[in-house]
MDTraj code that builds the backbone (N, CA, C; nanometers):
import mdtraj as md
import numpy as np

residues = "MET LEU ILE ASN GLU ALA ALA ASP ALA LEU ASN LEU SER ILE ALA SER ARG ASP ASP ILE ASP THR ALA MET THR THR GLY VAL ASN TYR PRO LYS GLY LEU LEU LYS TRP ALA ASP GLU ILE GLY VAL LYS SER VAL ASP ASN GLN LEU LYS ILE LEU HIS SER ASN SER ASP ASP ASP ARG TYR LYS SER SER PRO LEU LEU ILE LYS MET VAL LYS GLU ASN THR THR PHE TYR THR".split()
xyz = np.array([
    [0.0611, -0.1033, 0.0108],
    [0.0107, -0.0055, -0.0066],
    [0.0879, 0.1225, 0.0034],
    [0.0611, 0.2011, -0.0785],
    [0.1265, 0.3526, -0.0708],
    [0.1321, 0.4218, 0.0257],
    [0.0253, 0.4070, 0.1239],
    [0.0316, 0.4884, 0.2410],
    [0.1354, 0.4267, 0.3439],
    [0.1742, 0.3244, 0.3290],
    [0.2456, 0.2469, 0.4294],
    [0.3936, 0.3006, 0.3883],
    [0.4203, 0.2901, 0.2191],
    [0.5486, 0.3997, 0.1884],
    [0.5761, 0.4990, 0.2537],
    [0.4434, 0.5972, 0.2187],
    [0.4597, 0.7077, 0.2918],
    [0.4749, 0.7404, 0.4066],
    [0.4311, 0.6373, 0.5077],
    [0.4535, 0.6564, 0.6792],
    [0.6013, 0.5995, 0.6698],
    [0.6658, 0.5303, 0.6049],
    [0.8035, 0.4974, 0.5860],
    [0.8945, 0.6162, 0.5841],
    [0.8589, 0.6717, 0.4555],
    [0.9259, 0.7730, 0.4131],
    [0.9108, 0.9031, 0.5114],
    [0.8288, 0.9124, 0.5925],
    [0.8356, 1.0253, 0.7134],
    [0.8945, 0.9664, 0.8099],
    [0.8839, 0.8238, 0.8814],
    [0.9699, 0.7549, 0.9943],
    [1.1046, 0.7752, 0.9367],
    [1.1347, 0.7817, 0.8040],
    [1.2853, 0.7468, 0.7940],
    [1.3407, 0.9056, 0.7424],
    [1.2634, 1.0320, 0.7764],
    [1.2835, 1.1596, 0.7531],
    [1.3475, 1.1889, 0.6206],
    [1.2633, 1.1048, 0.5275],
    [1.2872, 1.1703, 0.3437],
    [1.2145, 1.2911, 0.3437],
    [1.0928, 1.2839, 0.3901],
    [1.0544, 1.4081, 0.3582],
    [0.9379, 1.4217, 0.4692],
    [0.8849, 1.5421, 0.4839],
    [0.7865, 1.5892, 0.5947],
    [0.6602, 1.5211, 0.5175],
    [0.5539, 1.5653, 0.6605],
    [0.4583, 1.5358, 0.6340],
    [0.3580, 1.5674, 0.5275],
    [0.3891, 1.7119, 0.5455],
    [0.3123, 1.8150, 0.4011],
    [0.3920, 1.7980, 0.2477],
    [0.5221, 1.7706, 0.2733],
    [0.5858, 1.7350, 0.1220],
    [0.5552, 1.6243, 0.0767],
    [0.5146, 1.4900, 0.1477],
    [0.4961, 1.3876, 0.1061],
    [0.3549, 1.4302, 0.0853],
    [0.2690, 1.4643, 0.1201],
    [0.1285, 1.4834, 0.0825],
    [0.1197, 1.5742, -0.0511],
    [0.1848, 1.6612, -0.0620],
    [0.1835, 1.7990, -0.1863],
    [0.2814, 1.6891, -0.2899],
    [0.3233, 1.6009, -0.2928],
    [0.3890, 1.5468, -0.3935],
    [0.3077, 1.4662, -0.4614],
    [0.1764, 1.3806, -0.3683],
    [0.1167, 1.2846, -0.4251],
    [-0.0305, 1.3952, -0.5233],
    [-0.0540, 1.4967, -0.4409],
    [-0.1374, 1.5688, -0.4737],
    [-0.1383, 1.6392, -0.6179],
    [0.0050, 1.7263, -0.5899],
    [0.0736, 1.7804, -0.7357],
    [0.1152, 1.6998, -0.8325],
    [0.2259, 1.5922, -0.7902],
    [0.3207, 1.5200, -0.8729],
    [0.2079, 1.4437, -0.9569],
    [0.1369, 1.3505, -0.8711],
    [0.0270, 1.2315, -0.9474],
    [-0.1033, 1.2772, -0.9290],
    [-0.1201, 1.3903, -0.9069],
    [-0.2372, 1.3857, -0.9370],
    [-0.3792, 1.3530, -0.8363],
    [-0.3360, 1.2880, -0.6807],
    [-0.4296, 1.2205, -0.6311],
    [-0.5008, 1.3330, -0.5850],
    [-0.6346, 1.3025, -0.5610],
    [-0.7259, 1.3996, -0.4809],
    [-0.6892, 1.4486, -0.3554],
    [-0.6095, 1.3870, -0.2627],
    [-0.5860, 1.4113, -0.1536],
    [-0.4247, 1.3522, -0.1019],
    [-0.3940, 1.3782, -0.0101],
    [-0.2345, 1.3368, 0.0058],
    [-0.2540, 1.2108, 0.0947],
    [-0.1521, 1.1169, 0.0938],
    [-0.1645, 0.9946, 0.1417],
    [-0.1933, 0.9459, 0.2774],
    [-0.0976, 1.0633, 0.3603],
    [-0.0986, 1.0709, 0.4846],
    [-0.2714, 1.1155, 0.5453],
    [-0.2767, 1.1995, 0.4694],
    [-0.4295, 1.2605, 0.4810],
    [-0.5245, 1.1672, 0.4756],
    [-0.5197, 1.0874, 0.3859],
    [-0.6177, 0.9617, 0.3440],
    [-0.5957, 0.8796, 0.4579],
    [-0.4574, 0.8264, 0.5061],
    [-0.4683, 0.7357, 0.6204],
    [-0.5122, 0.8056, 0.7243],
    [-0.5621, 0.9142, 0.7558],
    [-0.6330, 0.9763, 0.8936],
    [-0.7501, 0.9488, 0.8582],
    [-0.7890, 0.9989, 0.7226],
    [-0.9628, 0.9685, 0.6990],
    [-1.0090, 0.8047, 0.7243],
    [-0.9283, 0.7286, 0.6622],
    [-0.9475, 0.5891, 0.6757],
    [-0.9289, 0.4972, 0.8138],
    [-0.8456, 0.5760, 0.8959],
    [-0.7987, 0.5208, 0.9986],
    [-0.6804, 0.4337, 0.9884],
    [-0.5846, 0.5023, 1.0999],
    [-0.4415, 0.4586, 1.1221],
    [-0.4710, 0.2944, 1.1331],
    [-0.5433, 0.2697, 1.1998],
    [-0.5631, 0.1355, 1.2474],
    [-0.6192, 0.0232, 1.1452],
    [-0.7375, 0.0793, 1.0870],
    [-0.7652, 0.0153, 0.9779],
    [-0.6644, 0.0141, 0.8773],
    [-0.5763, 0.0689, 0.8243],
    [-0.4524, 0.0612, 0.7209],
    [-0.3517, -0.0600, 0.8071],
    [-0.3216, -0.0167, 0.9310],
    [-0.2559, -0.1164, 0.9850],
    [-0.3603, -0.2827, 0.9648],
    [-0.4418, -0.2960, 1.0026],
    [-0.4911, -0.3792, 1.0045],
    [-0.5194, -0.4665, 0.8361],
    [-0.5352, -0.3599, 0.7497],
    [-0.5156, -0.4139, 0.6004],
    [-0.4073, -0.4752, 0.5782],
    [-0.3013, -0.4341, 0.6129],
    [-0.1532, -0.4500, 0.5857],
    [-0.1251, -0.5982, 0.6482],
    [-0.1674, -0.6170, 0.7604],
    [-0.1343, -0.7315, 0.8587],
    [-0.2232, -0.8436, 0.7546],
    [-0.3355, -0.8109, 0.7287],
    [-0.4005, -0.9304, 0.6287],
    [-0.3229, -0.9687, 0.4899],
    [-0.2780, -0.8425, 0.4142],
    [-0.2032, -0.8706, 0.3070],
    [-0.0809, -0.9371, 0.3183],
    [-0.0259, -0.9109, 0.4510],
    [0.1212, -0.9746, 0.4686],
    [0.0935, -1.1064, 0.5185],
    [0.0214, -1.1388, 0.5826],
    [-0.0569, -1.2991, 0.6488],
    [-0.0850, -1.3996, 0.5186],
    [-0.1481, -1.2834, 0.4018],
    [-0.1900, -1.3575, 0.2807],
    [-0.0487, -1.3970, 0.2098],
    [0.0419, -1.3253, 0.1674],
    [0.1226, -1.3424, 0.0938],
    [0.2448, -1.3487, 0.1355],
    [0.2999, -1.3414, 0.2601],
    [0.4063, -1.3515, 0.3488],
    [0.5296, -1.2603, 0.2669],
    [0.4818, -1.1603, 0.2096],
    [0.5629, -1.0287, 0.1350],
    [0.6165, -0.9308, 0.2297],
    [0.7471, -0.9090, 0.2560],
    [0.7460, -0.7941, 0.3438],
    [0.7173, -0.6578, 0.3374],
    [0.6969, -0.6379, 0.1806],
    [0.6691, -0.5221, 0.1368],
    [0.5326, -0.4717, 0.1930],
    [0.4574, -0.5616, 0.2331],
    [0.2915, -0.5496, 0.3444],
    [0.3308, -0.5489, 0.4972],
    [0.4512, -0.5270, 0.5333],
    [0.4648, -0.5266, 0.6899],
    [0.4483, -0.3830, 0.7329],
    [0.3599, -0.3528, 0.8097],
    [0.3147, -0.2033, 0.8421],
    [0.4510, -0.1426, 0.8910],
    [0.4806, -0.0240, 0.8591],
    [0.5699, 0.0590, 0.8892],
    [0.5761, 0.0936, 1.0552],
    [0.6785, 0.0979, 1.1086],
    [0.7167, 0.0870, 1.2817],
    [0.6406, 0.2467, 1.3052],
    [0.6508, 0.3080, 1.2233],
    [0.5346, 0.4657, 1.2315],
    [0.3910, 0.4184, 1.2755],
    [0.3144, 0.3519, 1.1580],
    [0.1935, 0.3005, 1.1948],
    [0.2028, 0.2549, 1.3072],
    [0.2642, 0.1305, 1.3054],
    [0.2357, 0.0622, 1.4667],
    [0.2678, 0.1443, 1.5603],
    [0.3345, 0.2377, 1.5881],
    [0.3230, 0.3246, 1.7201],
    [0.2358, 0.4201, 1.7367],
    [0.1661, 0.4939, 1.5962],
    [0.0651, 0.5372, 1.6076],
    [-0.0632, 0.4860, 1.6520],
    [-0.0830, 0.3749, 1.5876],
    [-0.1804, 0.2507, 1.6317],
    [-0.1949, 0.2362, 1.8020],
    [-0.0409, 0.2067, 1.8469],
    [-0.0406, 0.2032, 1.9750],
    [-0.0773, 0.3310, 2.0866],
    [-0.0189, 0.4405, 2.0144],
    [-0.0514, 0.5558, 2.0805],
    [-0.2014, 0.6262, 2.0339],
    [-0.2446, 0.5642, 1.9384],
    [-0.3879, 0.6418, 1.9235],
    [-0.3628, 0.7826, 1.8401],
    [-0.2922, 0.8062, 1.7764],
    [-0.2758, 0.9061, 1.7214],
    [-0.2865, 0.8837, 1.5603],
    [-0.2826, 0.9880, 1.5004],
    [-0.2986, 1.0608, 1.3574],
    [-0.1771, 1.1476, 1.2854],
    [-0.1973, 1.1475, 1.1524],
    [-0.0716, 1.2097, 1.1053],
    [-0.1177, 1.3617, 1.1239],
    [-0.2271, 1.3983, 1.1116],
    [-0.2514, 1.5370, 1.0930],
    [-0.3475, 1.5768, 1.2365],
    [-0.2499, 1.5741, 1.3506],
    [-0.3444, 1.6211, 1.5182],
    [-0.3659, 1.7508, 1.5231],
])
top = md.Topology()
chain = top.add_chain()
for i, resn in enumerate(residues, 1):
    res = top.add_residue(resn, chain, resSeq=i)
    for name in ("N", "CA", "C"):
        top.add_atom(name, md.element.get_by_symbol(name[0]), res)
traj = md.Trajectory(xyz[None], top)
């Protein structure tokens, strides 16, 4: 999921939250940024979907970003 990649980019300080979302809205023409979208879907829901994908495929690209895991535990969002 692209949201997971965006969370990893933020976690690794590759880009800021706003820069990641701006890149997706202006560069890829998405209607909203991935991190804003994650907040709307719910970080916990994103994490749950990744767990399902990972368990079904055993593909490490579906492992939740450490930042997503932390956010689920702390019940936080990207835009608080």
